[in-house]
C-alpha distance (Angstrom), angle and dihedral (degrees) to the residues before:
residue distance angle dihedral
X1 . . .
X2 3.80 . .
X3 3.88 119.8 .
X4 3.91 127.2 -152.7
X5 3.74 126.2 -133.7
X6 3.72 123.9 -168.0
X7 3.84 103.5 -124.2
X8 3.68 105.1 143.4
X9 3.85 116.6 64.5
X10 3.78 120.9 -160.3
X11 3.82 96.5 -97.9
X12 3.88 92.2 55.2
X13 3.83 91.9 48.6
X14 3.89 92.0 49.0
X15 3.79 90.7 47.4
X16 3.80 91.4 46.3
X17 3.78 97.0 53.1
X18 3.79 92.7 43.2
X19 3.86 89.3 49.3
X20 3.74 90.7 50.5
X21 3.84 94.3 50.0
X22 3.81 91.3 46.2
X23 3.72 93.7 48.9
X24 3.84 92.9 49.7
X25 3.81 89.3 49.9
X26 3.84 91.6 50.1
X27 3.83 94.1 46.5
X28 3.87 92.8 48.7
X29 3.87 94.9 45.8
X30 3.84 89.6 38.7
X31 3.78 94.0 53.7
X32 3.82 89.4 46.1
X33 3.67 91.9 52.5
X34 3.82 95.7 45.4
X35 3.76 107.2 34.0
X36 3.81 111.4 18.2
X37 3.77 122.7 109.2
X38 3.82 104.5 -100.9
X39 3.82 87.4 -137.0
X40 3.80 94.5 50.0
X41 3.76 105.2 21.7
X42 3.95 122.8 -177.8
X43 3.84 84.9 -125.5
X44 3.85 123.6 7.1
X45 3.88 110.4 -96.1
X46 3.78 101.9 -113.8
X47 3.82 94.8 49.0
X48 3.81 89.2 46.4
X49 3.76 92.0 53.6
X50 3.79 91.6 46.2
X51 3.79 96.7 49.2
X52 3.81 93.9 40.0
X53 3.75 90.9 54.6
X54 3.91 93.3 43.9
X55 3.88 90.7 48.2
X56 3.86 90.0 46.4
X57 3.84 93.3 53.9
X58 3.77 91.3 45.2
X59 3.86 87.3 50.4
X60 3.85 90.4 55.1
X61 3.82 91.0 50.5
X62 3.91 89.9 46.5
X63 3.85 91.4 48.6
X64 3.77 92.6 50.4
X65 3.85 85.7 53.1
X66 3.81 89.9 51.2
X67 3.78 94.8 48.9
X68 3.83 94.2 45.1
X69 3.82 89.6 46.2
X70 3.76 90.2 55.0
X71 3.76 91.5 49.5
X72 3.73 98.7 49.7
X73 3.89 99.2 37.2
X74 3.74 137.0 53.0
X75 3.89 91.2 -106.1
X76 3.85 88.9 86.1
X77 3.75 91.5 71.8
X78 3.70 91.7 68.3
X79 3.86 89.9 67.4
X80 3.80 94.9 54.1
X81 3.84 108.6 112.7
X82 3.85 124.9 -157.4
X83 3.67 115.7 -154.7
X84 3.81 94.0 -157.1
X85 3.84 107.6 106.5
X86 3.77 91.7 -9.2
X87 3.78 96.2 137.1
X88 3.80 91.6 51.6
X89 3.73 91.9 49.6
X90 3.82 93.9 47.1
X91 3.91 89.4 49.3
X92 3.91 89.6 51.2
X93 3.74 93.0 49.2
X94 3.87 91.7 44.3
X95 3.74 89.9 51.9
X96 3.77 91.2 51.9
X97 3.81 92.6 50.3
X98 3.83 91.4 48.1
X99 3.81 100.1 42.7
X100 3.78 116.8 -9.0
X101 3.82 99.5 62.6
X102 3.78 89.3 55.1
X103 3.91 91.2 51.4
X104 3.75 91.4 52.0
X105 3.91 92.6 -109.5
X106 3.77 119.4 161.4
X107 3.93 113.5 -105.2
X108 3.80 111.1 -97.7
X109 3.77 92.9 -135.0
X110 3.84 106.3 35.9
X111 3.78 117.9 -168.0
X112 3.92 117.5 -99.6
X113 3.69 139.4 155.4
X114 3.88 91.1 -75.7
X115 3.77 97.6 39.1
X116 3.77 122.8 45.0
X117 3.81 97.5 159.4
X118 3.80 129.7 47.2
X119 3.81 116.5 -133.2
X120 3.77 97.0 -90.2
X121 3.80 91.9 46.1
X122 3.83 92.5 49.9
X123 3.95 94.0 50.7
X124 3.83 88.2 46.3
X125 3.75 95.3 47.2
X126 3.73 92.7 46.2
X127 3.77 90.5 50.4
X128 3.82 92.9 47.5
X129 3.85 98.8 40.8
X130 3.78 101.8 35.5
X131 3.86 102.2 29.7
X132 3.78 115.4 19.6
X133 3.82 97.9 36.7
X134 3.77 95.2 47.8
X135 3.80 89.9 49.3
X136 3.85 94.5 48.5
X137 3.82 88.2 47.8
X138 3.74 95.4 48.2
X139 3.78 94.3 45.1
X140 3.82 91.3 46.2
X141 3.83 90.0 52.9
X142 3.78 89.6 49.0
X143 3.73 90.9 51.4
X144 3.73 90.6 48.7
X145 3.76 89.8 52.1
X146 3.87 103.2 30.7
X147 3.81 92.0 176.4
X148 3.83 85.7 76.5
X149 3.82 92.9 62.0
X150 3.72 123.2 95.8
X151 3.85 108.7 -111.3
X152 3.76 97.5 -133.3
X153 3.76 135.1 11.5
X154 3.82 112.0 -167.6
X155 3.74 88.9 -24.1
X156 3.92 92.2 -51.6
X157 3.78 121.8 116.2
X158 3.82 109.1 -96.8
X159 3.76 90.1 -147.2
X160 3.74 91.6 55.5
X161 3.84 92.1 49.5
X162 3.80 89.5 48.9
X163 3.76 92.9 49.5
X164 3.91 89.9 48.5
X165 3.74 89.8 50.0
X166 3.83 92.0 48.0
X167 3.81 93.5 49.3
X168 3.78 92.1 43.8
X169 3.79 93.8 53.1
X170 3.83 89.8 43.0
X171 3.72 90.0 53.5
X172 3.90 92.5 47.9
X173 3.83 89.3 50.2
X174 3.81 91.5 49.0
X175 3.75 91.7 53.4
X176 3.81 90.9 44.7
X177 3.91 89.7 55.3
X178 3.85 91.8 53.6
X179 3.87 90.9 46.8
X180 3.88 88.6 45.4
X181 3.85 90.9 53.5
X182 3.79 92.0 49.0
X183 3.83 94.9 49.3
X184 3.83 89.4 44.9
X185 3.80 86.8 72.8
X186 3.77 90.8 61.5
X187 3.76 95.2 86.8
X188 3.78 132.8 111.6
X189 3.80 82.4 -76.1
X190 3.73 130.2 11.8
X191 3.79 90.6 -105.3
X192 3.87 96.8 38.0
X193 3.85 97.7 99.4
X194 3.81 92.1 44.1
X195 3.82 91.1 52.9
X196 3.85 86.1 49.5
X197 3.74 91.1 65.6
X198 3.76 89.1 52.4
X199 3.84 105.0 43.2
X200 3.81 99.5 21.0
X201 3.80 96.6 -123.7
X202 3.77 126.2 118.6
X203 3.84 114.1 -143.9
X204 3.85 110.3 -143.3
X205 3.73 124.2 -141.7
């Protein structure tokens, strides 16, 4: 019989859903700006620029909310990473994802009050929330205010390098979202993790 653990307080759920909506808006408008045919764009250029900028500014505010929330509440402890035995833990979790989950095995690092993320999740979330997201935000702000950008870096346009960084981080975050959605189906039930982001309770295997 499954049990339920309260792991997702209201503020993390609000942040999560706002973050999801903003990222989807940024991906759609970003793809339209970068890859759509100018004669037949996914979204017309001017509205794409406007909504991309608005969503970007909102993302900055939401990200500050996330960081402050992790500082002033206990949720921040879940992002602390111990390097001791990390490779072994990552290997165990990878083997579970590749083989164990399809054999009906129990997860090697089940969620509890002291551990919300398994080792792979923790490394991925730290990379996303404390490396990729700040980089996409900073590069986005720089592109919004190009006078901030260094004119040349080793003879290469600083604006070009900033744009490449922004697109690269955006692509990485887009792939992460797809992987995140896939692994979200690996709960006690396919819908369990999605319900967690509504009611705050994690359903154990």
